[in-house]
C-alpha positions in Angstrom: -11.9 -18.9 -49.1 -8.4 -19.9 -48.1 -6.6 -17.8 -45.4 -3.0 -16.7 -45.9 -2.4 -18.0 -42.4 -2.7 -21.6 -43.8 0.7 -21.2 -45.4 2.5 -20.1 -42.3 3.8 -23.6 -41.4 6.1 -23.4 -44.5 7.5 -20.0 -43.7 8.8 -19.5 -40.2 9.4 -16.1 -38.8 9.8 -14.5 -35.4 7.0 -12.1 -36.3 4.6 -14.7 -37.6 3.7 -15.6 -41.2 6.2 -14.3 -43.8 4.5 -15.5 -46.9 5.6 -13.0 -49.6 2.3 -13.5 -51.5 0.1 -12.6 -48.5 -1.4 -9.2 -48.2 -0.7 -7.5 -44.9 -4.0 -7.0 -43.0 -4.7 -4.0 -40.9 -5.2 -4.5 -37.2 -8.8 -4.1 -36.3 -9.6 -0.8 -34.6 -10.3 -1.3 -30.9 -14.0 -0.6 -30.3 -14.7 0.2 -26.6 -18.1 0.1 -25.0 -20.4 3.0 -25.9 -22.5 5.1 -23.6 -25.7 3.5 -25.0 -24.2 0.0 -24.3 -23.4 1.0 -20.7 -27.0 2.2 -20.3 -28.3 -1.1 -21.6 -26.0 -3.1 -19.3 -27.5 -1.2 -16.3 -31.0 -0.7 -17.6 -32.3 -2.9 -14.7 -31.4 -0.1 -12.3 -34.3 2.1 -11.0 -34.1 4.9 -13.6 -35.8 7.5 -11.4 -33.1 7.2 -8.7 -29.9 9.2 -8.7 -27.8 6.3 -7.4 -24.6 7.8 -6.1 -24.0 5.1 -3.6 -22.2 2.3 -5.4 -20.0 1.8 -2.3 -22.7 0.2 -0.3 -23.9 -2.7 -2.5 -22.0 -2.4 -5.8 -23.6 -3.0 -9.2 -23.7 -5.8 -11.7 -24.2 -5.5 -15.5 -26.8 -7.4 -17.4 -24.2 -9.5 -19.3 -22.8 -10.8 -16.0 -26.3 -11.4 -14.6 -27.1 -13.5 -17.7 -23.9 -15.5 -17.2 -25.0 -16.1 -13.6 -28.4 -17.2 -14.6 -26.9 -19.8 -17.0 -25.0 -21.3 -14.1 -28.1 -21.3 -11.9 -30.1 -23.1 -14.6 -27.3 -25.6 -15.2 -27.5 -26.6 -11.5 -31.3 -26.8 -11.5 -31.4 -28.9 -14.6 -28.9 -31.5 -13.4 -27.4 -30.8 -10.0 -25.2 -33.9 -9.8 -23.5 -33.2 -13.1 -23.0 -29.6 -12.1 -21.5 -30.6 -8.7 -19.2 -33.2 -10.1 -18.1 -31.6 -13.4 -18.7 -27.9 -13.3 -18.5 -26.4 -9.9 -15.0 -27.1 -8.8 -13.2 -26.3 -12.1 -15.3 -23.1 -12.5 -14.4 -21.9 -9.0 -10.7 -22.7 -9.7 -10.9 -20.7 -12.9 -12.3 -17.7 -11.0 -9.6 -18.0 -8.3 -6.9 -18.2 -11.0 -8.1 -14.9 -12.5 -8.2 -13.2 -9.1 -4.7 -14.6 -8.4 -3.3 -12.8 -11.5 -5.2 -9.6 -10.9 -3.9 -9.2 -7.3 -0.4 -10.6 -8.0 -0.6 -13.5 -5.6 2.2 -16.0 -5.7 0.0 -19.0 -6.0 -3.7 -19.8 -6.7 -3.6 -21.8 -3.5 -3.4 -18.4 -1.6 -6.8 -17.3 -3.0 -10.1 -18.5 -1.5 -13.5 -17.4 -2.5 -16.0 -16.6 0.3 -19.3 -14.8 0.6 -18.1 -11.4 1.6 -15.4 -9.5 3.4 -17.2 -10.1 6.7 -16.9 -13.8 6.2 -13.2 -13.4 5.5 -12.8 -11.4 8.7 -14.5 -14.2 10.6 -12.0 -16.7 9.2 -9.0 -14.6 10.3 -10.4 -13.6 13.6 -11.4 -17.2 14.4 -7.8 -18.2 13.9 -6.7 -15.4 16.3 -9.2 -16.6 18.9 -7.8 -20.1 18.7 -4.4 -18.6 19.4 -5.7 -17.4 22.7 -7.7 -20.5 23.5 -4.7 -22.8 22.7 -2.3 -20.9 24.9 -0.2 -19.6 21.9 -1.1 -16.1 22.9 -1.3 -14.8 26.4 -4.5 -13.4 27.9 -4.3 -9.6 27.5 -2.3 -9.7 24.3 -3.5 -7.1 21.8 -5.3 -6.8 18.5 -5.1 -3.3 16.9 -7.7 -1.9 14.6 -8.8 1.4 13.2 -11.5 3.4 15.0 -13.2 3.8 11.6 -13.2 0.0 10.9 -16.4 -1.4 9.4 -19.0 -2.0 12.0 -19.5 -5.7 11.3 -15.7 -6.3 11.6 -15.6 -4.4 14.9 -18.4 -6.7 16.2 -16.4 -9.7 14.9 -13.3 -8.6 16.8 -15.4 -8.3 19.9 -17.0 -11.8 19.3 -13.7 -13.6 18.6 -10.8 -11.7 20.1 -12.2 -10.0 23.2 -14.2 -13.1 24.2 -11.1 -15.2 23.9 -9.2 -12.9 26.3 -7.5 -10.5 23.9 -7.4 -6.7 24.4 -8.5 -4.5 21.5 -6.9 -1.1 20.9 -8.5 1.2 18.4 -6.4 3.7 16.3 -8.0 7.1 16.8 -8.0 8.7 13.3 -8.7 12.3 12.7 -11.6 13.4 10.3 -11.4 15.5 8.3 -7.9 14.2 7.5 -5.3 16.4 6.0 -2.5 13.9 5.2 -1.5 10.3 5.4 1.2 11.3 8.0 -1.7 12.0 10.4 -2.8 8.3 10.0 0.7 6.9 10.3 1.3 8.9 13.5 -1.8 7.7 15.2 -1.1 4.1 14.2 2.3 4.2 15.8 0.8 5.5 19.0 -1.6 2.6 19.1 1.1 0.0 18.6 3.2 1.6 21.4 0.2 1.5 23.7 -0.4 -2.2 22.7 3.1 -3.2 23.6 2.9 -1.6 27.1 6.6 -1.5 27.8 7.1 -5.1 26.6 4.5 -6.7 28.9 2.2 -7.5 26.0 2.5 -8.4 22.4 0.4 -7.1 19.4 -0.8 -10.4 17.9 -2.9 -9.0 15.1 -3.4 -5.7 13.3 -6.6 -5.2 11.3 -6.1 -2.4 8.7 -8.7 -1.1 6.3 -7.5 -0.3 2.8 -10.4 2.1 2.2 -12.5 3.0 5.3 -16.2 2.9 4.7 -17.6 5.8 6.8 -16.0 8.1 6.6 -14.3 7.0 3.4 -10.6 7.5 3.3 -7.8 5.6 1.5 -5.4 4.3 4.2 -1.7 4.0 3.4 -1.7 0.3 3.9 1.8 -0.5 2.6 3.3 2.0 5.1 1.3 0.6 8.0 2.2 -3.0 7.1 5.8 -2.1 7.0 5.5 -0.5 10.5 3.9 -3.6 11.8 6.9 -5.7 10.6 9.3 -3.3 12.2 7.4 -3.4 15.5 7.1 -7.2 15.6 3.3 -7.5 15.1 2.6 -11.2 14.6 0.0 -10.9 11.7 -1.5 -8.3 9.6 -5.0 -8.5 8.1 -6.1 -5.9 5.5 -9.8 -5.5 5.3 -10.3 -4.1 1.8 -14.1 -4.4 1.3 -13.6 -1.5 -1.2 -10.5 -3.0 -2.7 -10.3 -4.6 -6.1 -11.8 -2.3 -8.8 -11.5 0.7 -6.5 -7.8 1.0 -5.5 -4.6 -0.7 -6.7 -4.2 -4.1 -5.2 -0.9 -5.9 -5.3 -0.9 -8.3 -2.4 2.8 -9.1 -2.6 3.7 -5.4 -2.7 1.4 -4.6 0.2 3.0 -7.5 2.2 0.1 -8.3 4.6 -0.5 -11.9 5.8 -4.2 -11.7 4.9 -6.0 -9.5 2.4 -9.7 -9.6 1.6 -11.8 -7.7 -0.9 -15.4 -7.9 -2.0 -15.9 -8.6 -5.7 -19.5 -7.3 -5.8 -18.7 -3.7 -4.7 -16.3 -2.4 -7.4 -15.6 -5.5 -9.5 -19.1 -5.9 -11.0 -19.9 -9.4 -9.6 -23.4 -10.1 -8.4 -23.7 -10.3 -4.6 -22.2 -11.8 -2.8 -18.6 -12.9 -3.3 -15.2 -11.9 -2.0 -11.7 -13.2 -2.1 -9.4 -13.9 0.8 -5.7 -14.0 0.2 -3.6 -15.9 2.7 0.1 -15.7 2.3 1.9 -19.0 2.1 3.3 -20.5 5.2 6.9 -19.7 6.0 7.0 -16.3 4.3 8.3 -13.8 6.8 7.1 -15.8 9.8 3.5 -16.1 8.8 1.7 -19.0 10.6 0.2 -19.9 7.2 -3.2 -21.0 6.2 -2.9 -24.5 7.7 -4.6 -23.2 10.8 -7.4 -21.3 8.9 -10.8 -22.9 8.4 -14.1 -21.8 7.1 -16.5 -21.2 10.0 -19.1 -23.4 8.2 -17.7 -26.9 8.5 -18.7 -29.3 5.7 -17.3 -32.4 3.9 -14.0 -30.6 2.7 -12.9 -29.7 6.2 -9.2 -30.2 6.6 -8.4 -30.0 2.9 -7.2 -26.4 3.0 -9.2 -23.1 3.3 -9.6 -22.7 -0.5 -11.1 -26.2 -0.9 -13.2 -25.9 2.3 -14.6 -22.6 1.0 -15.5 -24.0 -2.4 -18.1 -26.3 -0.7 -19.9 -25.3 2.4 -23.1 -27.3 1.7 -25.8 -26.9 -0.9 -26.3 -23.3 -1.8 -26.1 -20.9 -4.8 -22.4 -20.6 -5.8 -23.1 -18.8 -9.1 -21.7 -15.4 -7.9 -18.3 -17.1 -7.5 -18.4 -18.6 -11.0 -18.9 -15.4 -13.1 -15.5 -13.8 -12.6 -14.6 -14.7 -16.3 -17.7 -12.9 -17.5 -16.9 -9.9 -15.3 -13.4 -9.7 -16.8 -14.8 -9.8 -20.3 -17.1 -6.9 -19.3 -14.3 -4.9 -17.8 -12.1 -5.4 -20.8 -14.7 -3.6 -23.0 -13.6 -0.4 -21.4 -10.6 1.6 -22.5 -7.7 0.7 -20.1 -9.7 -2.2 -18.5 -9.9 -2.1 -14.8 -7.1 0.5 -14.5 -9.0 2.8 -16.8 -12.2 2.4 -14.9 -10.5 3.1 -11.6 -8.8 6.2 -12.9 -11.9 7.7 -14.5 -14.1 6.9 -11.4 -11.5 8.7 -9.2 -11.3 11.7 -11.5 -15.0 12.1 -11.8 -15.9 11.6 -8.1 -13.3 14.3 -7.3 -14.7 16.6 -9.9 -18.3 16.1 -8.6 -17.2 16.4 -5.0 -15.5 19.7 -5.7 -18.6 20.9 -7.6 -20.8 20.2 -4.6 -18.6 21.8 -1.9 -18.3 24.9 -4.1 -22.1 25.0 -4.5 -22.6 24.7 -0.7 -19.7 26.6 0.6 -18.3 23.6 2.5 -15.2 21.4 2.1 -14.1 17.9 1.4 -13.4 15.4 4.1 -9.9 14.5 2.7 -7.4 15.5 0.1 -8.4 14.2 -3.4 -5.4 11.8 -3.4 -6.8 10.2 -0.2 -9.9 9.1 -1.9 -10.5 6.5 -4.6 -14.0 6.1 -6.2 -15.7 7.6 -3.1 -15.3 11.0 -1.5 -16.7 12.7 1.6 -18.5 16.0 0.8 -19.3 18.4 3.6 -23.0 19.4 3.9 -24.2 22.9 4.9 -24.1 23.4 8.7 -27.6 25.0 8.6 -29.1 21.5 8.1 -28.1 21.0 11.8 -27.1 17.4 11.6 -26.5 16.5 15.2 -26.7 12.7 15.5 -26.7 9.4 13.7 -30.5 9.6 13.8 -30.4 12.8 11.9 -28.3 11.3 9.1 -30.9 8.5 8.6 -33.7 11.0 8.6 -32.0 13.2 6.0 -31.0 10.2 3.9 -34.6 9.0 3.9 -35.9 12.4 3.0 -33.5 12.7 0.1 -34.6 9.3 -1.2 -38.3 9.8 -0.8 -38.7 13.4 -1.9 -35.8 13.9 -4.3 -35.0 10.4 -5.5 -31.3 10.7 -4.4 -29.6 7.7 -2.8 -26.6 8.7 -0.8 -25.3 7.8 2.7 -24.7 10.5 5.3 -22.0 10.6 8.0 -22.3 12.4 11.4 -19.1 13.9 12.7 -19.4 15.1 16.3 -18.1 18.6 16.7 -14.8 19.0 18.6 -14.9 21.1 21.8 -14.7 24.8 20.9 -15.9 24.4 17.3 -18.6 26.8 16.2 -20.7 26.3 13.1 -18.6 23.4 12.1 -19.5 20.8 9.4 -21.1 17.9 11.2 -22.6 16.1 8.2 -20.8 14.6 5.3 -22.2 12.8 2.3 -20.2 9.9 0.9 -20.7 10.1 -2.9 -19.5 7.3 -5.2 -18.9 7.1 -8.9 -19.2 4.1 -11.1 -19.4 3.7 -14.9 -23.2 4.0 -15.0 -23.3 7.4 -13.2 -24.0 10.7 -15.0 -23.3 14.2 -14.0 -27.0 14.8 -13.7 -27.1 12.4 -10.7 -24.8 14.8 -8.7 -26.6 17.9 -10.0 -29.8 16.5 -8.6 -28.2 16.0 -5.2 -26.8 19.6 -5.3 -30.2 21.0 -6.2 -32.0 18.9 -3.5 -29.7 20.2 -0.7 -30.0 23.8 -2.1 -33.8 23.4 -1.9 -33.7 22.2 1.7 -31.5 25.1 2.6 -33.7 27.6 0.8 -36.8 26.2 2.5 -35.1 26.5 5.9 -35.3 22.8 6.5 -33.3 21.3 9.4 -33.0 17.7 10.5 -35.0 18.5 13.6 -38.0 19.3 11.4 -37.8 16.0 9.5 -40.0 13.1 10.5 -38.5 9.9 11.8 
């Protein structure tokens, strides 16, 4: 059967084929992924668990897992052919997709690494070399948020402090009532770091979304302040970035920006991207000084190339970004639609929970993304980090609810304050019943008079 499009070469038109004998065809109706298809994509999840903790390890749909397994088998069948003909072009394809999604200027600015912790090590290693090489003075400062991710804080200690730098933590309030509170504390830390001109702030490490407690940080405003105050370099640690919040690296303006792809972007663990702004833009030292901490044959060929081969290992998580994009585009609005719906639903469920328990949220809804902090009843008597682990374990073992708990030490003078917050997440596989089960579990604990002191270790 001949298609009318075959005659198009004889009838040019700005709008395509103008064959008068052709019959206009209706545009196919867009068919988005159905609820049953979503269930099938995540049928490998433990079905008895109310998994409201996507923020910790993310999630990967079956179609992407299948794509990953194909790459793994390709390598196992013929490793040499995979290495010479598949690996590098496939990594470049993934980098090109990420470049477009985050609005980088060039694909050369995008490297793929194992996770955001690896990306932090790359940036902090570079900072340490600044001290070791005499570019920075001993006692010069790195500024970071008090609520920075624990592994990154350890990395700062390992690289910057050991090299002779001083670390100043931005003391952030929690619960937090406005972004102005964050901006104010950040300015104070920068002033302390400069110490009347005797020292320089060489690096600012800023979370885009803090992990525990979870709060969206006004990164664009803080980067702008860093530029105004003469901070040498700015590194945005956005472990919960792409797929969770808006990411436009040129608009944000940081020198370095990293985000995991396995948290909110549906990649299998583990893979992240590290954006390094090109040399010469607004004084950035550039990525010529950056190296992957694992040195292999590509050393000296630029960070992106170095990171694409750090020895024999499984690179498949880095290769499935095209399959992830295909999965995401099955949803109405693509990644933007997913982010919007996750935010709306996690706020709705968070407000349902605090109403049921007579507590409050840890931040305004506009300061959360796909995670929100929910106050737990004070009568549970959460008084330490140990208590949060006991309560979390009890919820998992006895109620099949998986959710992380945060301990907030009471401020002097507070009475019957909320000292425990649950960080709930929402991802496309979650259902309202997951959060109702959590609500009912906590209500049962309260009804039974259970406190953390009565829970076993």
